[in-house]
C-alpha positions as CSV (number, residue, x, y, z in Angstrom):
1,X,34.1,167.9,28.7
2,X,31.3,170.3,28.6
3,X,27.9,169.0,27.2
4,X,27.0,170.6,23.9
5,X,23.6,171.4,22.5
6,X,24.2,168.6,19.9
7,X,24.9,166.1,22.8
8,X,21.7,167.1,24.4
9,X,19.7,166.5,21.2
10,X,21.0,163.0,21.1
11,X,19.6,162.4,24.5
12,X,22.7,162.8,26.7
13,X,21.8,163.6,30.3
14,X,18.2,162.2,29.8
15,X,18.1,159.1,31.8
16,X,14.2,158.9,31.6
17,X,14.4,158.7,27.8
18,X,17.2,156.2,28.0
19,X,15.4,153.8,30.4
20,X,12.1,154.0,28.3
21,X,14.0,153.0,25.2
22,X,15.6,150.0,27.0
23,X,12.4,148.9,28.4
24,X,10.8,149.1,25.0
25,X,13.6,147.1,23.4
26,X,13.2,144.5,26.3
27,X,9.6,143.7,25.2
28,X,9.7,140.0,23.9
29,X,7.7,141.0,20.8
30,X,10.3,143.6,19.9
31,X,13.2,141.6,20.9
32,X,12.0,138.8,18.6
33,X,12.6,141.1,15.6
34,X,16.0,142.0,16.9
35,X,17.0,138.3,17.2
36,X,15.6,137.3,13.9
37,X,17.4,140.3,12.2
38,X,20.8,139.9,13.9
39,X,21.3,136.3,15.1
40,X,21.7,133.8,12.3
41,X,20.4,130.9,14.5
42,X,17.0,132.5,14.6
43,X,16.8,133.5,10.8
44,X,14.3,130.8,9.9
45,X,12.3,130.8,13.2
46,X,9.0,132.5,13.4
47,X,8.7,135.7,15.5
48,X,6.0,134.1,17.6
49,X,8.2,131.1,18.4
50,X,11.2,133.4,19.2
51,X,9.2,135.5,21.5
52,X,7.2,132.6,23.3
53,X,9.7,129.6,23.1
54,X,13.3,130.6,22.6
55,X,13.6,133.8,24.8
56,X,14.0,132.1,28.2
57,X,12.7,133.6,31.4
58,X,12.4,137.3,32.1
59,X,14.4,139.9,30.1
60,X,16.5,141.9,32.6
61,X,17.0,145.6,32.1
62,X,20.0,147.5,33.8
63,X,20.3,144.9,36.5
64,X,23.5,142.8,36.0
65,X,27.2,143.5,36.7
66,X,29.7,143.6,33.9
67,X,33.0,143.7,35.7
68,X,35.1,140.8,37.1
69,X,33.8,138.9,40.2
70,X,30.3,140.5,40.1
71,X,28.6,139.1,37.0
72,X,28.4,135.6,38.3
73,X,27.8,136.3,42.0
74,X,24.0,136.4,41.9
75,X,21.3,133.8,42.4
76,X,20.7,131.5,39.5
77,X,17.3,132.7,38.6
78,X,18.6,132.9,35.0
79,X,21.5,130.5,35.4
80,X,23.4,133.3,37.2
81,X,22.9,136.2,34.9
82,X,22.5,139.7,36.3
83,X,22.8,143.0,34.5
84,X,25.1,145.4,36.5
85,X,28.6,145.3,37.8
86,X,31.2,147.2,39.8
87,X,34.9,147.2,40.7
88,X,36.8,149.3,43.2
89,X,38.4,151.3,40.4
90,X,35.7,151.5,37.8
91,X,32.5,151.9,39.7
92,X,29.3,150.4,38.7
93,X,28.7,149.3,35.0
94,X,25.5,147.7,33.8
95,X,24.4,145.5,30.9
96,X,21.4,147.4,29.3
97,X,19.4,144.2,28.6
98,X,20.5,140.6,29.3
99,X,18.8,137.3,28.8
100,X,19.2,133.6,27.8
101,X,17.9,132.2,24.5
102,X,17.5,128.7,23.2
103,X,18.7,127.9,19.8
104,X,15.8,126.5,17.6
105,X,16.3,122.8,16.8
106,X,18.7,122.0,19.7
107,X,18.1,119.9,22.8
108,X,20.3,122.1,25.0
109,X,18.2,124.2,27.4
110,X,20.6,127.1,27.0
111,X,22.8,127.6,23.9
112,X,23.1,131.3,23.6
113,X,23.5,134.2,26.2
114,X,22.3,137.4,24.5
115,X,23.1,140.9,25.6
116,X,21.5,143.9,23.9
117,X,22.8,147.5,24.4
118,X,20.9,150.6,23.5
119,X,23.5,153.3,22.7
120,X,22.9,156.9,21.9
121,X,26.1,157.5,19.8
122,X,29.1,155.9,18.4
123,X,31.2,159.1,18.4
124,X,34.6,158.6,20.0
125,X,34.6,162.5,20.7
126,X,31.4,162.4,22.7
127,X,32.0,159.0,24.4
128,X,35.7,159.5,25.0
129,X,36.3,155.9,24.1
130,X,36.0,153.6,21.1
131,X,32.5,152.0,21.2
132,X,33.8,148.8,19.2
133,X,36.4,148.2,22.0
134,X,33.7,148.4,24.6
135,X,31.6,145.9,22.9
136,X,34.5,143.5,22.7
137,X,35.0,143.9,26.5
138,X,31.3,143.2,27.1
139,X,31.4,140.0,24.9
140,X,34.5,138.9,26.8
141,X,32.7,139.4,30.2
142,X,29.8,137.5,29.0
143,X,32.1,134.5,28.3
144,X,34.2,134.8,31.5
145,X,31.2,135.2,33.8
146,X,29.9,131.8,32.8
147,X,32.4,130.0,35.2
148,X,30.5,128.5,38.1
149,X,27.2,129.4,36.5
150,X,27.2,127.6,33.1
151,X,30.2,125.4,33.9
152,X,32.2,124.4,37.0
153,X,35.9,124.0,37.7
154,X,37.8,123.2,34.5
155,X,34.9,121.9,32.4
156,X,35.4,124.5,29.7
157,X,33.4,122.4,27.3
158,X,30.4,124.0,28.9
159,X,31.2,127.5,27.7
160,X,28.1,128.9,25.9
161,X,28.0,131.1,22.8
162,X,27.3,134.8,23.5
163,X,25.9,137.6,21.4
164,X,26.3,141.3,22.3
165,X,24.0,143.4,20.2
166,X,24.5,147.2,20.1
167,X,21.7,149.3,18.8
168,X,23.0,152.8,18.2
169,X,20.6,155.7,17.7
170,X,22.8,157.3,15.0
171,X,24.8,156.0,12.0
172,X,28.3,156.7,10.7
173,X,26.6,156.9,7.2
174,X,23.4,158.3,5.8
175,X,21.7,154.8,5.9
176,X,21.0,152.3,8.6
177,X,23.6,149.7,9.0
178,X,24.1,146.1,10.5
179,X,27.6,144.7,11.0
180,X,28.4,141.3,12.5
181,X,31.8,140.5,14.1
182,X,32.8,136.9,15.1
183,X,35.8,134.5,15.4
184,X,36.9,132.7,12.3
185,X,39.6,130.1,11.6
186,X,42.6,130.9,9.5
187,X,44.8,128.0,8.5
188,X,48.4,129.2,8.5
189,X,50.0,125.8,7.8
190,X,48.4,122.3,7.3
191,X,44.9,121.3,6.7
192,X,43.4,120.6,10.0
193,X,40.0,122.1,10.7
194,X,38.5,122.7,14.2
195,X,34.8,122.3,14.7
196,X,33.3,125.7,14.3
197,X,31.1,125.3,17.3
198,X,34.2,125.1,19.5
199,X,35.5,128.5,18.7
200,X,32.7,130.6,17.2
201,X,31.6,131.7,20.7
202,X,31.9,135.4,20.7
203,X,29.6,137.5,18.5
204,X,29.3,141.3,18.3
205,X,26.5,142.9,16.2
206,X,26.5,146.6,15.6
207,X,23.2,148.2,14.5
208,X,23.4,151.8,13.4
209,X,20.1,153.6,12.9
210,X,19.4,156.4,10.4
211,X,16.4,158.0,9.0
212,X,14.7,157.2,5.7
213,X,13.2,154.2,4.0
214,X,15.0,150.9,4.4
215,X,14.5,147.4,3.0
216,X,15.0,145.5,6.2
217,X,12.0,144.7,8.5
218,X,14.0,144.8,11.7
219,X,15.7,148.2,10.9
220,X,12.4,149.7,9.8
221,X,10.8,148.7,13.1
222,X,13.7,150.2,15.1
223,X,13.6,153.3,13.0
224,X,9.9,153.6,13.8
225,X,10.5,153.3,17.5
226,X,13.5,155.5,17.8
227,X,14.0,157.8,14.7
228,X,10.4,158.7,13.8
229,X,10.1,161.7,16.1
230,X,7.3,163.3,14.2
231,X,4.9,160.5,14.9
232,X,2.9,160.3,18.1
233,X,2.7,157.3,20.4
234,X,-0.8,156.6,19.1
235,X,0.3,156.6,15.5
236,X,3.3,154.4,16.4
237,X,1.0,151.9,18.2
238,X,-1.3,151.6,15.1
239,X,1.7,150.9,12.9
240,X,3.2,148.3,15.2
241,X,-0.1,146.5,15.3
242,X,-1.0,146.7,11.6
243,X,2.4,146.5,10.0
244,X,4.4,144.4,12.5
245,X,1.6,142.4,14.1
246,X,2.8,143.4,17.6
247,X,0.3,143.4,20.4
248,X,1.2,146.8,22.0
249,X,0.7,146.5,25.8
250,X,-0.2,149.4,28.1
251,X,3.4,149.5,29.3
252,X,4.8,149.7,25.7
253,X,2.4,152.5,25.0
254,X,3.4,154.4,28.1
255,X,7.1,154.1,27.2
256,X,6.5,155.3,23.7
257,X,4.4,158.2,25.1
258,X,7.2,159.2,27.4
259,X,9.8,159.0,24.7
260,X,7.6,161.2,22.4
261,X,7.0,163.8,25.0
262,X,10.5,164.1,25.9
263,X,11.6,164.3,22.3
264,X,9.1,167.1,21.7
265,X,10.6,168.9,24.8
266,X,14.1,168.5,23.4
267,X,13.0,169.8,20.0
268,X,11.3,172.8,21.4
269,X,14.4,173.5,23.5
270,X,16.6,173.1,20.3
271,X,14.3,175.6,18.4
272,X,14.6,178.1,21.3
273,X,18.4,177.8,21.5
274,X,18.7,178.2,17.8
275,X,16.3,181.2,17.7
276,X,17.8,183.0,20.7
277,X,21.4,182.2,19.8
278,X,20.9,183.6,16.4
279,X,19.3,187.0,17.3
280,X,22.5,188.8,16.7
281,X,23.3,186.9,13.4
282,X,20.6,188.0,11.1
283,X,17.2,186.3,10.2
284,X,18.7,183.8,7.7
285,X,21.5,182.6,9.9
286,X,19.0,182.3,12.8
287,X,16.6,180.1,10.6
288,X,19.5,177.9,9.6
289,X,20.4,177.2,13.1
290,X,16.7,176.4,14.0
291,X,16.7,174.0,11.0
292,X,19.9,172.3,12.2
293,X,18.8,171.9,15.8
294,X,15.3,170.5,14.7
295,X,16.9,168.0,12.3
296,X,19.4,166.8,14.8
297,X,16.5,166.2,17.2
298,X,14.8,164.0,14.6
299,X,11.8,166.2,14.0
300,X,9.6,165.5,11.0
301,X,10.0,167.6,7.8
302,X,6.6,169.1,8.3
303,X,7.5,170.4,11.7
304,X,10.8,171.9,10.3
305,X,8.9,173.6,7.4
306,X,6.4,175.2,9.8
307,X,9.1,176.4,12.2
308,X,11.4,177.8,9.6
309,X,8.9,178.9,6.9
310,X,11.3,177.5,4.3
311,X,10.5,174.9,1.5
312,X,11.6,171.3,1.8
313,X,14.2,171.8,-1.0
314,X,15.8,174.8,0.8
315,X,15.7,172.9,4.1
316,X,17.5,169.9,2.5
317,X,20.3,172.1,1.2
318,X,21.0,173.1,4.9
319,X,20.9,169.6,6.0
320,X,23.2,168.2,3.3
321,X,25.6,171.0,4.0
322,X,25.5,170.2,7.7
323,X,26.3,166.5,7.0
324,X,29.2,167.2,4.7
């Protein structure tokens, strides 16, 4: 399938941007917000404790196998976890971010295995598969790969709970969304109840990011990092420090600067494509195409107003028509 201009605007074919986003997410100060906002076990823990006490070891980025017979074949630096995988038929597949976490208030050294994926789109048309089904496969692999790393032989009591958290850079609605999927018990006949801790082991969290104000601290942070294309790395750094009390390291600042520069380049390319592609269509049609491309690229309204010469009200009419 040929890559479209829209795919390009969403970051397809831009591995440098993708890796910067993953490395930014893997920072423990950022990951603390993700865990507090998506994993119930961390709801009442402080962000400082999550970052410094409950995330165990180093967070691994794109380094651990997903497919069978590969995930659990590495050294036990993190109890056997890696973040990439291969099979003779499927090739190499990698977990984006993978690490262990300890549940607050428990004596078990490791109670959760958390996997976080940074995903550009949920669109089945672009991906050519259903993202939800991929997330189920990843969760299943996190469970099955624990054999001979978290437990040995037939001691299945040692299976640990897993979370696979998918942060998607676009939303199926006009708002940001968080959905949680997990196993539940349904009593078909009789009144027996199994202990929940014995079956509630697979958890999938889908986070879909949109633009606009949101009353959720984690979503607001992720939107700042990944959806606020009109802000510079320096502006984002100041907000991270003042609003979210995050100590921005030089590495974090560099990743944000890389992403901002790449986004600017994508937006400029979108503007040129819209402008040149509309030359034969008339000035108004040409301007509408420019607005659409810049909006898809996540550009700030002030940038779109300057590029198009149109009012915000008129621009929003184009945007709403595009979304319908």
